[in-house]
Steps between C-alpha positions, in 0.01 A plus 500: 500500500731750703777245485477466130477876446812551718697230336420625139588857600841393650561285184438796274727699723784279386502655144620852598719365771671249264556789251683693768704229669586294204640820340706560812638138487591548132692821565678334791631212275263249657702476815310319774431746787515821297124527445430472870778750581346763268157428633615563853642836397192608301241399774684687776594798288275743672181527722246439216687184366542375856137559598391317184740208580366468853121530386564242237651247733242575782214455249639170404502388852151641587383307181540166690179603684351735245578381146378820315771714689761332261361744235696768695825286468421468118454872486844570667679251274344640178581858596828491676775552578457869398707616195610163393335484166352209320681553168815663601613845383862409444490123502194346349448129551639313212340158421810293430521127506626517865230744610239275355612194673542694832147623467362139438677370824388804701132447379528149598624564844228767557243247374621256759447757775145545406424132465641449854276770621206322338606154649503664848172683445679839529531589138446881529751568785762256366473671157541835654817393683617355158444829341701684762773241454533556129869647527606198719334244256672661208836452680420142569416451138845657403651261738320205357601600154865569566629151418264466212641811340845371551414190325325687216806722446741207512470414118587855410802492738602175336479661157691794605781286650521318168505830297779632725708189449443518115577872455772488763525873571704647777243558781530812698267486807425820688314550828492755777255682715497775253691606190467157333288611200714806439815288510363240273406753238844677538668167443294424193581835357869486577547158355277539195756677289722191514281198567150371428314548822152429639388632830179383686211754472401705793341315785577156357719404783319204661478140405226527258602841361857399438411175342278708268772732415732229398246295293376799316802717454818303514582439129782285357815716468436695822842549672386644834184456688449754798242371741360708782404282801263610777405319828247525783660209711800288542563237242320680209820631323678157576216327310532734212877464472444109500358524146637839393852477630695831489854523393505856632295599803436853609347640839437878466389584850339390825231700655179497704277377203240237583568505862153396573599159338878471588469661836875586523755646254738218599222254366510704173873460467467114548225483245679721244836321549358191340568647163879466569516129595612351166589829301859519361506888547316693771451861469418687825422857589738523804361843601274283698690367806304172479606446134851602595499220769342252233786593270760419762344165573461406126864619420631278795355178332733555201248344275322824384629811325360782704460859334454770765315803359447839657354852452748649754813301540727536196727213620218240441535265202260717304372838624290782347528836673301808443658845520366811365214312327753295302612136538841369552571123467777323678622143485714379790579858586613612152268758314394368171259774428452837650248792435252277326146626448265365753183375327172594669371264770835290514605405848875463535487178700275333259718606209805371672350158542398508134855600382633218698285253329593635152873493582455134637330413168812624318373831379787743463511793733488759241209322322308491822574859595400622167141359534444672836375828346235308311352318801117521460310618802321230698130545485348632818833495680642861532390578142524871456358706234329843434130488449324713226395732784856584569497310841793266556358154596710226673309167487623258765185318549632157496735565787415413866809492708659760732829526318341537156254765636784702624681457167193637336500797718866563409389492130228759588764726657736432208271664257572833653136608471438851659114472485274266685643161568226240582523144626189280445513179691281237686824403695678161513352177593597144611745636732376313818545659824712772343255630268369805710854615586640449139213709358520765772878523425433529116245772556751694723751474225239629251480813701870589423454472120128561396257781556201285510404133591177344376406185696311244307255262681491406874753230516791708620315826549581543870871421457551727206295787666716455825815549307385787281295721727716804411377466141134470584475216274189453268296178513306334232326160477630380164799549264256625237406793743860565558574532132199740458650701785831519332352604163303770649770631734848471327616680188817569312809504718352257772572140556323197638628159615252206499657276767352150504145402413264257670223298339155575646487193707707711744319770681 
């Protein structure tokens, strides 16, 4: 009977554990290993979580001699880790087709663990160990299903390839560690006045998403298709380009984004460079020295037209330079537009790349320049507006890289606010071994611009506090608490920058 009670308790504990860790897997794009990585972070996040983890594992071990002790393991798995909710505050579990399939495979593997325990007459302790290993088993399930998912998506990719061949648009493919979404939207706007253009929606930048964008949105008569391409590893962009081959390829920037996966920025360059392999025209932001070197290598082949873009070097093929809050545009060193109004949130490097694409598509210079003033703001990327309360709000919540964070600080300073200037941030993530130092340096830069820093969550709290001790930073657990603090503290003549936002599977 004790064996049965312990086994049932541990089996029931799988319900809340699954709700937690399947949601993490979904938020991390079902990448094998991600769920275990987050579990490791959560269970060692503080003395309480660590004590619970040790107690749960110890109880599972003791249960080999005393089966009822497995109840303690079940209790730990049900309750913890602390603050990782079942439903999710910012990212509730979405029961998509993929999630349902993953859940079925995960439950099958968990059932196999319990059956093994029954066969060896140690059902309760083995079930307890299986409950402790839910994140690992979720990752195993993701790995098992990865080739299955590729096969399931294959018909949609085949249909997208056929649609592209039928419609025959000029394909503009854009990638980069950051700036790719903004550049994509800039290109679509600049070109729309002269050509029929379709741009892939936000976040539709992987194999399944891009195929869906083509199948659902690419209509006959479309002249230009602008495709954003993202990657987490070498080979992914090359695979996208095989069935969505770009005529014009763009790399906006290289930076320490997704370093936990890529390990080095040189590896990022290799992965992003795949977009250039068969393109007729390659547009590169050569303010990045690595992209400058890539431009030289591509130009030396003599088979690709390379367009060098810059936000600082007016001798580049296309450059956009900011002076006195106005834009000047240069083509091969010659000014073609000066004193242009700078739209809110537009970064000159991204605009230079977008203009280079427009020019490569045959858009006249004057037509493209005439559309700059009407560039729409890119949602959640340096979007600036005055709230009804009179507080200026800069929404940069979709940005999480060091260069972009500093650009946001410059935007805050550009407002010329004499009242309180607040930065609300959880810091930057996926920066690998550089994460602490990059966040500390960002907080240090905040002290030169802002009057207050509000640190959200625990993920980067130590680093941000270390860099902003002179501001005596405020700390809140959630973004909702930060927003409440801003609303009760700031008034007319003040400003707040919301820099990055993290889903609640981060601490």
